[in-house]
C-alpha positions in Angstrom: 15.9 20.8 -33.5 12.5 20.4 -35.1 11.4 22.5 -38.1 8.1 23.4 -36.5 9.8 25.0 -33.5 11.5 28.5 -33.9 15.0 28.7 -32.7 14.0 30.9 -29.8 12.1 28.0 -28.3 15.4 26.3 -27.4 16.4 29.1 -25.1 13.8 27.8 -22.6 15.0 25.4 -20.0 12.1 24.2 -17.9 12.8 21.9 -14.9 9.5 20.1 -14.8 10.1 18.4 -11.5 10.8 21.8 -9.9 7.5 23.0 -11.4 5.4 20.3 -9.8 7.2 19.8 -6.4 7.1 22.4 -3.6 7.8 22.8 0.1 4.5 22.4 1.9 3.4 23.6 5.3 1.8 21.4 8.0 -0.4 22.6 10.8 -1.6 20.3 13.6 -3.6 21.4 16.7 -4.8 19.0 19.4 -6.9 19.8 22.5 -8.0 17.2 25.0 -9.7 17.1 28.4 -10.0 14.2 30.7 -11.2 13.5 34.2 -13.2 11.1 36.4 -14.1 9.8 39.8 -13.8 6.4 41.5 -16.7 5.1 39.4 -16.5 7.1 36.2 -14.1 8.4 33.6 -14.4 10.7 30.6 -12.2 12.1 27.9 -12.9 14.6 25.1 -10.5 15.7 22.4 -10.4 17.6 19.1 -7.8 17.9 16.4 -7.4 20.1 13.3 -4.8 19.1 10.7 -3.9 20.9 7.5 -1.1 19.7 5.3 0.0 21.0 2.0 1.1 18.2 -0.4 4.5 17.9 -1.9 2.9 18.2 -5.3 1.4 21.6 -6.2 -2.3 22.1 -5.6 -2.5 19.0 -3.5 -3.1 18.7 0.2 -5.3 17.4 3.0 -7.4 19.0 5.7 -9.2 17.3 8.6 -11.3 18.1 11.6 -11.8 15.3 14.1 -13.4 14.9 17.5 -13.4 12.1 20.0 -15.3 11.3 23.3 -14.9 8.3 25.6 -16.7 7.7 28.9 -17.5 4.9 31.3 -19.5 4.6 34.5 -20.0 1.9 37.1 -23.3 1.4 38.9 -22.9 -1.5 41.4 -22.2 -4.6 39.4 -23.0 -2.9 36.1 -20.5 -0.9 34.0 -21.5 1.0 30.9 -19.4 3.0 28.5 -19.0 4.4 25.0 -16.4 5.5 22.6 -17.2 7.8 19.7 -15.1 9.6 17.1 -16.1 11.7 14.1 -13.9 13.2 11.4 -14.4 15.5 8.4 -11.7 15.4 5.7 -11.0 17.3 2.5 -8.3 16.3 0.0 -6.9 17.8 -3.1 -5.5 14.7 -4.7 -2.8 14.0 -7.3 -4.5 14.2 -10.7 -3.2 11.5 -13.0 -3.8 11.9 -16.7 -3.8 9.4 -19.5 -3.0 6.6 -17.1 0.4 8.1 -16.1 1.4 9.8 -12.9 2.4 13.4 -12.8 5.9 12.4 -12.0 6.1 10.2 -15.1 4.9 13.2 -17.2 7.4 15.5 -15.5 10.3 13.1 -16.3 9.3 12.9 -19.9 8.4 16.5 -20.6 10.6 18.5 -23.0 12.6 21.2 -21.2 12.5 23.5 -24.2 8.7 23.9 -23.7 7.5 26.6 -21.4 4.9 25.9 -18.7 2.5 28.6 -19.8 1.3 30.1 -23.0 -1.2 32.9 -22.8 -2.2 32.4 -26.5 -3.4 28.8 -25.9 -6.9 28.0 -24.6 -6.4 27.5 -20.8 -3.0 29.3 -20.8 -0.7 26.3 -20.8 1.9 25.0 -23.2 2.3 21.4 -24.2 4.0 19.3 -26.9 2.8 18.7 -30.4 3.3 15.1 -31.6 4.2 16.4 -35.1 6.6 19.1 -33.9 8.1 17.4 -30.9 7.8 13.7 -31.7 6.3 13.0 -28.2 3.1 13.4 -26.2 4.0 14.0 -22.5 1.3 15.9 -20.8 2.1 19.3 -19.2 1.9 18.1 -15.5 1.3 21.6 -14.2 -1.8 22.0 -16.3 -3.0 18.5 -15.4 -2.7 19.3 -11.7 -3.9 22.9 -11.5 -6.5 23.5 -14.2 -10.0 23.3 -12.8 -10.2 21.5 -9.5 -10.5 18.1 -7.8 -11.9 17.8 -4.3 -12.5 14.6 -2.3 -14.6 15.1 0.9 -15.1 12.4 3.5 -17.1 11.9 6.7 -16.2 9.1 9.1 -17.9 8.0 12.3 -16.6 5.2 14.5 -18.1 4.3 17.8 -19.3 1.7 20.2 -21.4 1.4 23.3 -21.3 -1.4 25.8 -22.8 -2.7 29.0 -21.2 -5.2 31.3 -22.7 -6.9 34.3 -21.1 -9.2 36.9 -23.7 -12.0 37.3 -21.8 -13.7 40.1 -18.2 -13.5 41.3 -16.0 -14.1 38.3 -18.8 -14.4 35.7 -19.4 -11.3 33.5 -21.8 -10.8 30.6 -20.9 -8.1 28.1 -23.0 -6.7 25.2 -21.5 -4.3 22.7 -22.6 -2.6 19.5 -20.0 -1.0 17.2 -20.5 1.3 14.2 -18.2 2.3 11.4 -19.9 4.7 9.0 -18.3 6.6 6.1 -19.4 8.8 3.3 -17.6 10.4 0.4 -18.2 13.1 -2.2 -15.5 13.2 -4.9 -15.9 15.9 -7.5 -13.7 17.1 -10.4 -14.0 19.8 -13.0 -11.7 20.3 -16.0 -12.5 23.2 -18.3 -11.7 23.2 -22.0 -8.1 23.7 -23.0 -5.6 23.3 -25.8 -1.9 23.0 -24.9 -0.9 22.5 -28.6 0.3 25.8 -30.2 1.1 24.2 -33.6 -1.7 25.3 -36.0 -4.0 22.5 -36.9 -2.6 20.1 -34.2 -4.5 19.0 -31.1 -2.1 16.7 -29.2 -3.5 17.7 -25.9 -6.8 19.5 -26.3 -10.4 19.4 -24.9 -13.1 21.5 -26.4 -15.6 21.1 -23.6 -15.7 21.2 -19.8 -15.7 17.8 -18.1 -17.6 17.3 -14.9 -17.5 14.2 -12.7 -19.2 13.5 -9.4 -18.9 10.3 -7.4 -20.7 10.0 -4.1 -21.2 7.0 -1.8 -21.7 5.9 1.8 -21.3 2.7 3.8 -21.6 1.3 7.2 -20.6 -1.6 9.3 -22.4 -2.7 12.4 -20.9 -5.3 14.7 -23.0 -6.7 17.5 -21.4 -9.1 20.0 -22.3 -10.7 23.2 -19.9 -12.5 25.5 -19.7 -14.5 28.7 -16.4 -14.4 30.6 -15.5 -16.5 33.6 -12.4 -16.0 35.7 -11.5 -18.0 38.7 -8.4 -19.1 40.8 -8.3 -22.4 42.5 -5.9 -23.0 45.4 -4.2 -19.7 44.7 -2.3 -21.2 41.7 -4.7 -22.5 39.1 -5.9 -19.5 37.1 -8.7 -20.2 34.6 -10.4 -17.9 32.1 -13.2 -19.1 29.8 -14.9 -17.0 27.1 -18.0 -17.6 24.9 -18.6 -15.1 22.2 -21.3 -14.6 19.5 -20.5 -11.9 16.9 -22.8 -10.5 14.1 -21.3 -8.4 11.3 -23.5 -6.4 8.9 -22.0 -4.3 6.2 -23.5 -2.3 3.3 -22.5 0.4 0.9 -23.9 2.3 -2.0 -22.6 4.7 -4.6 -23.7 7.0 -7.4 -21.4 8.0 -10.2 -22.2 10.7 -12.8 -20.3 12.6 -15.4 -21.1 14.9 -18.2 -19.7 17.5 -20.6 -20.5 21.2 -21.3 -19.5 22.4 -24.7 -21.0 25.9 -24.2 -19.2 27.3 -21.1 -16.4 26.7 -18.6 -18.3 28.6 -15.9 -20.8 25.9 -14.9 -19.4 23.0 -12.9 -22.6 21.0 -12.4 -23.5 17.6 -14.0 -26.0 17.9 -16.8 -27.6 15.6 -19.4 -25.1 16.6 -22.1 -23.0 13.5 -23.1 -23.8 12.2 -19.6 -23.1 8.9 -18.0 -24.8 7.7 -14.8 -24.4 4.6 -12.8 -25.1 3.4 -9.3 -24.5 0.3 -7.2 -25.0 -1.2 -3.8 -24.0 -4.3 -1.9 -24.3 -6.0 1.4 -22.2 -8.4 3.3 -23.2 -10.4 6.4 -21.1 -12.5 8.7 -21.7 -14.4 11.9 -19.2 -16.1 14.2 -19.1 -18.2 17.4 -16.0 -18.4 19.5 -15.1 -20.5 22.5 -11.8 -20.0 24.3 -10.1 -21.2 27.5 -6.9 -19.9 29.1 -5.1 -21.6 31.9 -1.9 -20.9 33.8 -0.4 -22.5 36.9 1.1 -20.0 39.2 2.2 -18.0 36.1 4.6 -20.8 35.3 2.8 -23.1 33.0 0.5 -21.5 30.4 -2.0 -23.1 28.0 -4.8 -21.8 25.7 -7.2 -23.3 23.2 -10.0 -21.8 21.1 -12.5 -22.9 18.5 -14.3 -20.5 16.1 -17.0 -21.1 13.6 -17.8 -18.5 11.0 -20.1 -17.9 8.0 -19.9 -15.2 5.3 -22.4 -14.2 2.7 -19.6 -13.8 0.2 -19.7 -17.6 -0.3 -22.4 -19.9 -1.7 -24.5 -22.1 0.4 -22.2 -25.1 -0.2 -19.2 -23.7 1.6 -20.5 -20.7 3.6 -19.4 -22.1 7.0 -15.9 -22.9 8.2 -14.2 -23.8 11.4 -11.0 -22.3 12.8 -9.1 -23.3 15.9 -5.9 -22.6 17.8 -3.8 -24.0 20.7 -0.8 -22.6 22.5 1.4 -23.4 25.4 4.1 -21.7 27.4 6.6 -22.4 30.1 8.0 -19.6 32.2 11.3 -21.2 33.2 12.3 -18.2 35.3 9.7 -19.1 37.9 11.1 -22.6 38.5 12.8 -23.1 41.9 16.1 -23.9 40.3 16.1 -20.4 38.7 15.7 -18.5 42.0 19.3 -17.4 42.2 19.7 -16.6 38.5 19.7 -13.2 36.9 16.7 -14.0 34.7 13.6 -12.0 35.5 11.8 -13.7 32.6 12.6 -16.8 30.6 9.5 -18.1 28.7 9.4 -20.8 26.1 6.2 -20.8 24.0 4.6 -22.4 21.0 1.3 -22.0 19.2 -0.7 -23.4 16.2 -3.8 -22.0 14.8 -5.9 -21.3 11.7 -7.7 -18.1 10.6 -9.9 -17.4 7.6 -10.2 -14.7 5.0 -13.2 -13.8 2.8 -11.3 -10.9 1.1 -13.0 -11.0 -2.3 -15.9 -9.0 -3.7 -19.6 -9.5 -2.9 -21.8 -11.9 -4.8 -19.0 -13.4 -6.9 -20.2 -17.0 -6.2 -23.4 -16.2 -8.1 -24.0 -15.7 -11.9 -24.6 -12.2 -13.0 -25.6 -10.3 -16.2 -24.4 -7.1 -17.8 -25.9 -4.9 -20.4 -24.8 -2.5 -23.2 -24.3 -5.1 -25.9 -25.5 -5.0 -29.5 -26.8 -8.0 -31.3 -27.7 -8.4 -35.0 -31.3 -9.7 -35.0 -33.5 -9.7 -38.1 -31.1 -7.5 -39.9 -31.3 -4.8 -37.3 -29.3 -3.8 -34.2 -30.8 -5.0 -30.9 -29.6 -4.2 -27.5 -29.2 -7.0 -25.0 -27.3 -8.5 -22.1 -24.6 -11.2 -21.6 -23.1 -13.2 -18.8 -20.8 -11.0 -16.7 -19.6 -13.6 -14.2 -19.9 -17.3 -13.8 -21.4 -19.3 -10.9 -19.2 -21.0 -8.3 -21.2 -22.3 -5.4 -18.1 -24.0 -4.1 -16.2 -20.7 -3.5 -15.0 -20.9 0.1 -12.9 -19.4 2.9 -9.2 -18.9 2.4 -7.5 -20.5 5.4 -4.1 -19.6 6.9 -2.3 -22.1 9.2 0.0 -20.3 11.6 2.9 -21.9 13.5 4.9 -19.9 16.1 7.7 -21.1 18.3 9.5 -18.5 20.5 11.7 -17.8 23.4 11.4 -14.6 25.5 14.1 -13.6 28.0 14.6 -10.8 30.5 17.7 -10.2 32.6 18.4 -8.1 35.7 14.8 -7.0 36.2 14.2 -6.5 32.5 17.2 -4.3 32.0 18.1 -6.6 29.1 15.4 -8.3 27.0 15.4 -10.6 24.1 12.9 -12.5 22.0 13.5 -15.0 19.2 10.6 -16.4 17.2 10.2 -18.8 14.3 7.0 -18.6 12.3 5.5 -20.6 9.4 2.3 -19.4 7.8 0.7 -21.5 5.1 -2.3 -20.1 3.2 -4.5 -22.7 1.6 -7.4 -22.4 -0.8 -6.1 -19.0 -2.0 -8.8 -16.7 -3.2 -7.5 -15.6 -6.6 -8.8 -14.6 -10.0 -8.0 -16.7 -13.1 -8.6 -15.7 -16.7 -11.9 -17.0 -18.1 -11.6 -18.9 -21.5 -13.1 -16.9 -24.3 -15.5 -19.7 -25.2 -17.2 -19.4 -21.8 -18.7 -16.1 -22.9 -17.8 -14.5 -19.5 -17.6 -10.7 -20.0 -15.7 -10.1 -16.7 -12.7 -11.8 -18.3 -11.7 -13.5 -15.0 -13.3 -15.8 -12.4 -12.7 -16.0 -8.6 -11.6 -19.4 -7.5 -9.9 -21.2 -4.6 -6.6 -22.3 -6.1 -3.3 -23.3 -4.5 -1.4 -22.5 -1.4 1.6 -20.4 -0.4 4.0 -20.8 2.5 5.8 -17.9 4.3 8.4 -18.6 7.0 11.2 -16.8 8.8 12.6 -15.6 12.1 12.0 -12.5 14.2 14.6 -11.3 16.7 14.0 -8.4 19.2 16.8 -7.2 21.5 16.1 -4.5 24.1 18.0 -2.5 26.8 16.4 -0.3 29.5 18.3 2.0 31.9 16.0 4.1 34.1 18.4 5.1 36.8 19.9 8.5 37.3 19.5 11.8 35.4 20.3 10.1 32.1 18.0 7.3 31.2 17.6 5.5 27.9 16.3 2.5 26.2 16.9 0.8 22.9 15.1 -1.9 20.9 16.4 -3.6 17.8 14.2 -5.9 15.7 15.3 -8.1 12.8 13.0 -10.2 10.7 13.6 -12.6 7.8 10.9 -13.8 5.4 10.7 -16.1 2.5 7.5 -17.1 0.6 7.1 -20.1 -1.7 4.2 -21.1 -3.9 3.2 -24.7 -3.0 0.3 -25.1 -5.4 -1.7 -23.1 -8.0 -4.4 -25.7 -8.5 -4.8 -26.6 -12.1 -2.8 -23.6 -13.4 0.8 -23.7 -14.4 1.5 -20.0 -13.8 -0.2 -16.6 -13.1 1.2 -13.5 -14.8 0.4 -9.9 -14.2 1.5 -6.2 -14.1 1.7 -5.2 -17.7 5.1 -3.6 -18.6 4.1 -1.1 -21.3 1.1 -1.2 -23.6 1.4 -4.5 -25.4 4.8 -5.1 -23.8 4.0 -8.3 -21.8 3.7 -9.0 -18.1 6.4 -8.1 -15.6 5.5 -10.6 -12.9 5.0 -14.3 -12.8 3.9 -16.8 -10.1 4.8 -20.5 -10.4 5.0 -23.4 -8.0 8.3 -23.6 -6.1 9.2 -19.9 -6.4 8.3 -16.6 -4.7 5.0 -14.8 -5.4 5.0 -12.1 -8.1 8.7 -12.4 -9.0 10.0 -10.4 -11.9 10.5 -12.5 -15.1 12.5 -11.5 -18.1 15.8 -11.6 -20.0 19.3 -11.5 -18.5 21.7 -8.9 -20.0 25.3 -9.7 -20.6 27.0 -6.5 -21.8 27.0 -4.9 -25.2 27.7 -6.4 -28.6 31.0 -4.8 -29.7 31.1 -6.2 -33.3 29.2 -8.4 -35.7 31.1 -11.5 -34.8 29.8 -11.3 -31.2 26.2 -11.0 -32.6 26.7 -13.9 -35.0 28.1 -16.1 -32.1 24.7 -15.8 -30.3 22.3 -15.9 -33.2 23.5 -19.2 -34.7 20.0 -20.3 -35.5 19.3 -17.2 -37.5 22.7 -15.9 -38.8 21.1 -13.7 -41.4 19.1 -11.6 -39.0 19.7 -7.8 -39.3 17.7 -6.4 -36.3 20.3 -7.0 -33.6 23.5 -5.2 -34.4 26.7 -4.1 -32.6 25.8 -1.6 -29.9 22.7 -3.6 -28.8 22.4 -5.4 -25.5 23.7 -9.0 -25.4 21.2 -11.2 -23.7 22.0 -14.6 -22.4 20.8 -17.6 -24.5 19.7 -19.6 -21.5 18.1 -22.5 -23.4 21.0 -22.6 -25.9 18.8 -22.7 -29.0 20.9 -20.1 -30.9 18.5 -17.2 -30.7 17.0 -14.8 -28.1 13.3 -14.9 -27.5 10.8 -15.4 -24.7 12.1 -18.9 -24.0 15.2 -17.3 -22.6 13.4 -15.5 -19.8 14.1 -16.4 -16.2 13.6 -14.9 -12.7 15.3 -11.5 -12.6 14.2 -10.1 -9.2 12.1 -10.6 -6.1 10.0 -7.7 -4.7 9.9 -9.1 -1.2 12.8 -8.3 1.2 14.9 -11.1 2.8 15.4 -9.0 5.9 13.5 -6.1 7.6 14.9 -4.3 10.5 14.2 -1.4 12.8 15.9 0.4 15.7 14.1 2.5 18.4 16.1 4.7 20.7 14.6 6.8 23.6 16.6 8.9 26.0 16.1 11.5 28.7 18.5 13.8 30.4 16.9 15.9 33.1 14.4 18.0 31.1 15.6 17.0 27.7 14.0 14.0 25.8 14.9 12.4 22.5 13.5 9.6 20.4 14.7 8.1 17.1 13.4 5.4 14.8 15.4 3.8 12.0 13.9 1.3 9.6 15.0 -0.6 6.5 14.9 -3.6 4.3 17.5 -5.7 2.4 17.4 -8.3 -0.3 14.6 -7.1 -2.4 14.5 -5.7 -6.0 12.4 -2.9 -7.6 11.3 -2.9 -11.3 11.8 0.7 -12.3 9.6 1.4 -15.3 10.7 5.0 -15.5 14.1 3.9 -16.8 12.3 2.5 -19.9 12.4 6.0 -21.2 15.4 7.5 -19.3 17.8 4.8 -20.5 15.7 3.1 -23.1 18.0 4.0 -26.0 15.9 7.0 -27.2 13.2 4.7 -28.4 11.0 7.8 -28.3 11.8 11.5 -28.1 11.5 11.7 -24.3 14.3 12.9 -22.0 17.2 10.5 -21.4 19.3 10.4 -18.3 22.8 11.9 -18.3 24.1 8.4 -17.6 22.7 7.1 -20.8 23.7 10.1 -22.8 27.3 10.0 -21.6 27.7 6.2 -21.9 25.7 5.2 -25.0 27.5 2.9 -27.4 28.5 4.3 -30.8 31.2 3.7 -33.4 33.1 6.6 -31.8 32.5 5.2 -28.3 32.8 1.4 -28.6 33.3 1.0 -24.8 29.9 2.5 -24.0 27.9 0.6 -21.4 24.5 1.7 -22.7 22.9 0.5 -26.0 23.0 2.4 -29.2 20.4 5.0 -30.0 17.3 3.5 -31.7 18.6 0.0 -31.2 16.9 -3.4 -31.4 13.5 -3.7 -29.8 14.9 -6.3 -27.4 16.9 -3.5 -25.7 13.8 -2.2 -24.2 12.0 -5.5 -23.4 11.5 -6.8 -19.9 14.9 -7.6 -18.6 17.2 -7.2 -15.6 18.2 -3.9 -17.1 15.3 -2.2 -15.4 15.7 -4.1 -12.1 17.4 -2.4 -9.2 18.4 -3.1 -5.7 15.6 -1.9 -3.4 17.5 -2.1 -0.1 17.4 1.0 2.0 18.0 2.4 5.5 15.8 5.3 6.5 15.7 7.7 9.5 11.9 7.4 9.7 11.3 9.6 12.8 13.5 11.7 15.1 12.4 14.1 17.8 14.1 16.3 20.4 12.1 18.0 23.2 12.6 20.1 26.3 10.2 20.4 29.2 10.5 23.8 31.0 11.0 23.6 34.8 7.5 23.4 36.4 8.3 26.3 38.8 8.4 28.7 35.9 4.7 28.3 35.1 3.3 26.4 38.0 0.5 29.0 38.5 -0.7 28.3 35.0 0.5 25.0 33.7 1.5 21.6 35.0 3.7 20.9 32.0 5.1 23.0 29.1 7.2 21.2 26.5 8.6 22.4 23.2 9.9 20.0 20.6 11.2 19.6 17.0 10.7 16.4 15.1 11.5 15.2 11.6 10.2 12.4 9.3 12.1 10.7 6.5 15.1 13.1 6.9 17.8 10.7 5.7 17.5 7.7 3.3 20.5 5.6 2.3 19.9 3.6 -0.8 21.4 2.8 -4.2 18.0 3.0 -5.9 17.9 5.6 -8.7 14.2 6.4 -8.3 12.7 9.0 -6.0 11.8 6.6 -3.2 12.8 3.0 -2.6 9.8 2.5 -0.2 7.4 1.6 -3.0 3.7 1.8 -2.2 0.7 1.0 -4.4 -1.0 -2.3 -5.3 1.9 -3.7 -7.4 4.6 -5.3 -5.4 8.0 -3.6 -6.1 7.0 -1.9 -9.4 7.7 1.9 -9.6 5.6 3.7 -12.2 6.5 7.2 -11.0 4.9 6.6 -7.5 4.4 9.6 -5.3 7.4 9.7 -2.9 7.2 10.1 0.8 8.2 13.7 1.7 10.7 14.8 4.3 9.0 16.9 7.0 10.1 18.9 10.0 7.6 19.9 12.7 8.0 22.5 15.5 5.6 22.0 18.3 4.5 22.9 21.8 2.6 20.8 24.4 0.8 22.4 27.3 -1.0 20.6 30.2 -3.0 22.2 32.9 
């Protein structure tokens, strides 16, 4: 109880997660028309999709249209493909750098959602009265509005002519265009009902508008030659030239309005305006030859040379190549009486390049907005924003594959086993810039180090297409292990800050996996002072760590617990991924099912920092912590004491959980009505029900073990994938 809250406050019992989550409706309508003649084909389709989000006041709406056509005139074939889509999204509105889910987990249940006496009509905490500052997530998501509009156009046109028998020339132009218009409006509000306190308050309307557009044009010309010699020697040769041109631009503006909440337009009051544009250009030349002898012996080789404007003149060009070979043993004469319909041994080696960094990073740049003392007065000037690296170059991946494919009894049973080894060299990464360099950006792009990823992939299949009941099954298993081979001149790379000022969660070093979790290892709870003294032999008079705190392992044996005792406490990458596809039909019924999962990975759950953090702040705690916290009256408690030592809440395996899961990703059941019932009107009428993410089996305590986002395996209150059920009807005529 807090003295600034009347007793009646505590009769409130708000379930904040119930307040922000909802059951959403999905509507999806598709219409397509196709036709053609011997020399031409065409298809037109349209779709309307509207989906309410799992979070209140969130959702997505899209209109899309598509047209494909081709026509042949003698030895010339022309064609086009074009799609256009209009989208509108009401996104999740984070606030103060935290997701809505994190705010909902932290919000005090004795606070109501609404308060008509407050500006804006919502109730939030007061730091002085409640000892915490969690944002009212309902207000954050529903006050004002946020709308993201998009337009996308993707298309290509081509012409192909057969110059002589087997020799074809093809010219093609592709376009990928997009534009966006993101706007948000947040009126003035004050969630703090304690007089004189403004924990969450805004005395002005905030308006933001971000617009931009971009396009990519790809122009390629190719010559392809196919021939067969003596009915067994099959040869295909390809020469290709490809030109890539990309550009984008953006305009960002924001302002405030302290006079009224009724105007949602950007003005010059406390305004900020910026814009930017960039271009990227690439060109590539490719030569490839494929050969097979009677479908028995197969070989292929290619050479590619590419240039990218993202690199300086010194290293703009790079060569990439590949070679592969295969032997279809099933076609040998000694296999004629076997049950193998396919038995292929194959191997390949190749290199590919990546220029996945920003534009112009090889060149020096300047940035403004800095103040300098000159002549006793303030002068505005510029400073270096990024350094110059004319040797920045392509990241190259070497790929080795060795596999065996098999099919038995006319492909009734199929199997494929493959070993792969991918080595990425000259990694494009960012390293911190030393302060003495004067680089404002804080980091520099470099080529540094290499990483190896290797593993096996196994696919097993069964197909039975005889009789009224037909079915097929495909099981795939994959293993993966990555290891850092080099980081150039750096010893380690750290990242993913834990909490403000709380250090980095991940570390990358040579000989270990990328982005592994790095911290202390827990070893139970100190039950008495003797156990504490037995660990802190180097500092026996310390008084911070006491009975009831977490006992961490002294890994370096120096008689104290500090950062030197950190070690690897988890790996965000799974050891095994797997999936199972099942398809079945019985007369007019059809069914499909897809199960997927991973095993051997860990998740760093930052939400438990508060939920089991030892009441380090006055946020909610989990029932598990509340019931099992250590105290003099409960010396067998498995959770640390309330307001314990700071180390209890440091980066440790306490917040690392098993991320393995098995998920029923998709399942559908359909029934096609007998054609004679509607043959005058329809050629096919099918009704179906399908579900997504209906069942998930996992020991993970968070909302969703399938973590998304840019941080590998770190859950910061990520938006979970919803369960969905669809009822549908398909009509053909």
